[in-house]
C-alpha positions in Angstrom: 37.2 72.5 128.1 36.4 71.6 131.5 39.0 69.2 133.5 37.4 66.3 135.0 37.8 65.5 138.6 40.1 62.3 137.6 42.1 64.8 135.7 42.7 67.0 138.8 43.4 64.0 140.7 46.1 62.8 138.4 47.6 66.1 138.1 47.7 66.4 142.0 49.6 62.9 141.8 52.1 64.2 139.4 52.8 67.4 141.3 53.1 65.1 144.5 55.4 62.8 142.6 57.7 65.4 141.3 57.8 67.0 145.0 58.7 63.4 146.5 61.1 62.9 143.8 62.9 66.4 144.9 62.5 65.7 148.3 64.1 61.8 147.7 67.0 63.2 145.7 69.3 62.7 149.0 69.3 66.0 150.2 68.5 66.4 153.8 67.8 69.5 156.1 69.3 68.4 159.3 68.3 71.5 161.3 67.5 75.2 161.2 67.7 78.2 163.6 66.4 81.8 163.1 66.6 84.6 165.8 66.0 87.9 165.6 67.5 90.4 168.3 67.4 94.2 168.2 67.9 95.0 164.4 70.2 91.9 163.9 69.3 88.4 162.8 71.0 85.2 163.0 70.4 82.3 161.0 72.0 78.7 160.5 71.4 75.6 158.9 73.1 72.1 158.4 72.0 69.9 155.4 73.5 66.6 154.0 73.7 66.2 150.4 73.9 63.2 148.3 77.0 65.0 146.0 80.7 64.7 146.4 81.9 67.6 148.4 84.4 69.2 145.6 81.5 69.5 143.4 79.4 71.3 146.0 82.2 73.6 146.5 82.4 74.4 142.9 78.8 75.3 142.7 78.8 77.7 146.1 82.1 79.1 144.6 80.7 79.5 141.1 79.1 83.1 141.6 77.7 82.8 137.7 75.8 79.8 138.6 74.3 81.2 142.0 71.1 82.2 140.5 70.5 78.7 139.5 70.3 77.7 143.4 67.4 79.7 144.4 65.0 81.6 141.9 65.1 84.6 144.5 68.6 85.6 143.3 68.4 88.0 140.4 71.7 89.0 140.2 75.0 87.3 141.2 78.5 88.9 139.9 82.2 89.4 141.1 82.8 93.2 141.4 86.6 92.6 142.2 89.5 90.5 143.0 91.7 91.2 145.6 95.7 90.4 145.8 94.9 88.0 149.0 92.7 85.7 146.6 89.5 87.0 148.2 87.0 88.7 145.9 84.2 91.4 146.1 80.7 89.7 145.1 77.3 91.2 144.8 74.2 89.5 145.2 70.8 90.8 144.5 67.9 89.2 145.7 64.0 89.7 145.3 62.0 88.5 148.3 58.2 88.6 148.6 56.4 87.9 151.6 52.6 87.9 151.1 52.1 90.9 149.2 55.2 92.9 150.3 58.0 92.6 148.0 61.6 93.8 148.8 65.2 93.9 147.2 68.1 92.7 149.2 71.5 93.6 148.1 74.5 92.1 149.6 77.9 93.4 148.6 80.3 91.2 150.7 84.1 90.4 150.4 84.4 86.6 150.0 87.6 84.5 151.3 87.9 80.9 150.9 90.0 79.2 153.6 92.7 76.6 153.2 90.3 73.8 154.2 87.5 75.2 151.8 85.1 77.0 154.2 84.0 80.3 152.7 83.7 83.3 154.9 81.7 86.4 153.9 81.9 90.1 155.3 79.4 92.7 154.2 80.8 96.0 153.0 79.0 98.5 154.6 77.6 101.3 152.8 77.8 99.3 149.2 74.4 97.1 149.8 71.3 97.3 151.9 73.2 95.8 155.1 74.8 97.7 157.9 77.1 94.6 158.8 77.1 90.9 158.5 79.2 87.8 158.6 78.5 84.4 156.9 80.2 81.2 157.4 79.8 78.2 155.0 81.6 74.8 156.1 81.4 72.1 153.5 82.7 68.9 154.7 82.7 65.6 153.0 80.9 62.6 154.8 82.1 58.8 154.9 79.5 57.9 152.1 80.7 60.1 149.6 78.1 62.8 150.4 78.5 66.4 151.9 77.7 68.1 155.1 76.9 72.0 154.6 76.7 74.2 157.5 75.9 77.8 157.0 75.9 80.3 159.7 75.2 84.1 159.6 74.8 87.2 161.6 73.4 90.3 159.5 71.9 93.8 160.4 69.8 95.1 157.2 69.7 98.6 156.2 65.9 98.2 155.8 62.9 98.2 157.8 61.4 94.9 159.3 58.1 95.3 160.8 58.2 94.4 164.3 56.7 91.2 165.7 55.2 89.9 162.4 58.3 90.5 160.5 60.6 87.9 162.3 58.1 85.2 162.0 57.5 85.6 158.3 61.3 85.9 157.7 61.7 82.6 159.7 59.3 80.9 157.7 60.7 82.2 154.4 64.1 81.2 155.5 63.4 77.6 156.1 61.4 77.5 152.7 64.5 79.4 150.9 66.9 76.9 152.6 65.1 73.7 151.5 64.9 75.1 147.8 68.7 76.0 147.6 70.0 72.8 149.2 68.0 70.8 146.6 69.3 72.7 143.7 73.0 72.9 144.9 72.7 69.0 145.3 71.2 68.8 141.6 74.1 71.3 140.2 76.7 69.5 141.9 75.8 66.0 140.7 75.9 67.3 137.3 79.2 68.9 137.8 80.1 65.5 138.9 79.0 63.7 136.2 80.9 66.1 133.8 84.4 65.4 135.6 
C-alpha cells in the first residue's frame, strides 16, 4: 500500500519530535575540538548533563553498561584488576565512515583519581593504538547537574587516509559525542531514580 503525502509528513513530524525530545533532555554539548598532527590526534569535549554527578560517574565506570552509551561499542570488558585499584579494560568499537568500516580496539589501564576523575592509558601492543591517554573530568554543577569534560591524545596503529581522513574523523567525532552524552544522561537519570 502506498503511503500518502500526509502520512510521510506525519512520520517526519514524529521523527523531528523524537529528535527534539532527545536534544531537549537537558544534555548540552558545550564545546568540541579535534586536531590531527602527524600520526596523533587530539580531541576534547565539554558537555553539561541534567543528571546528578554520582549517577554520571556510575555510568561511566560501569564497563558492562558502556555499550549502551554508544552504538559503535561492540565489546566492553575488564581484562584484569591491579593491586593499586586500577583495572585493564578492553573496548572494541566498529566505526563506519561512508562505505569504509574498521574496528577500533582499545586496551587501556583505567585509574580513578580520589576526586572521581578517570585517567586511561593505552597499553601498547595490546590493541590497535600505539599510545594514548584520556582524562575524564566529571564535576557537579550548582543546579544539581554535571559537567563532563573529556580530553584525549591518541596515536592509532592503523592507516588514516591523509587530508580527507581527519575531516571525516572530526565529523564522526562530533556525532559520536552527541550520541554518547544523551545516552549517558539517560542512563544516569535512570540510575538516580533507582537509588
